[in-house]
C-alpha distance (Angstrom), angle and dihedral (degrees) to the residues before:
residue distance angle dihedral
H1 . . .
A2 3.77 . .
V3 3.80 118.5 .
A4 3.79 127.5 -156.3
S5 3.80 97.7 -134.2
Q6 3.80 136.1 47.4
T7 3.82 88.3 -129.6
V8 3.80 115.3 69.3
T9 3.79 124.2 -170.6
Y10 3.79 131.0 -144.9
E11 3.80 89.1 -113.8
E12 3.83 93.2 53.3
V13 3.81 92.3 50.4
V14 3.81 92.7 48.8
K15 3.82 91.1 49.0
I16 3.82 91.1 51.9
A17 3.81 92.4 48.2
Y18 3.82 95.7 42.1
P19 3.82 112.0 23.4
T20 3.80 85.8 170.2
P21 3.82 111.8 36.6
P22 3.83 113.1 -124.4
S23 3.82 89.7 -130.7
P24 3.81 136.3 -4.4
D25 3.81 92.8 -109.7
A26 3.83 97.2 43.8
R27 3.79 118.1 139.7
Y28 3.80 122.8 -157.6
T29 3.78 135.0 -143.2
V30 3.82 111.2 -154.6
T31 3.80 122.5 -168.8
Y32 3.80 128.9 169.4
R33 3.79 142.3 -173.6
N34 3.79 138.4 -171.5
A35 3.81 92.7 35.8
D36 3.80 125.3 145.6
K37 3.83 100.8 -119.4
P38 3.00 116.9 36.9
K39 3.82 100.2 9.8
E40 3.82 96.2 -141.0
G41 3.76 140.9 -3.1
S42 3.77 142.7 97.9
L43 3.78 134.8 -66.7
A44 3.79 129.0 -137.8
P45 3.80 126.7 -165.5
G46 3.81 109.8 -65.3
Q47 3.81 95.0 20.5
S48 3.81 128.4 112.4
V49 3.80 140.4 -168.7
E50 3.80 134.8 -152.8
V51 3.80 109.0 -117.7
K52 3.79 131.0 -156.3
K53 3.79 120.5 -112.7
E54 3.82 88.3 -106.5
G55 3.77 135.0 7.2
T56 3.80 107.7 34.3
I57 3.81 108.0 139.6
F58 3.80 124.5 -154.9
N59 3.80 127.5 -168.8
V60 3.79 116.7 -161.2
K61 3.78 121.7 -173.0
A62 3.79 122.9 -173.9
T63 3.78 118.0 -146.2
G64 3.77 131.6 -178.8
R65 3.77 124.8 -124.5
S66 3.80 111.0 -86.1
């Protein structure tokens, strides 16, 4: 997916991965690699990362409340 800004937030990534949440109480684990700053890591709600023009990869996993 293309994004409009070089800075991408946790919330934007989750919305791209899950336009319709799997459940109202779903939690998400977001990891990324090949970004600009920092190169790899994870995002929590409210955090953001600077992506490269091409090639930044995000993994988003939905989990239920346990």
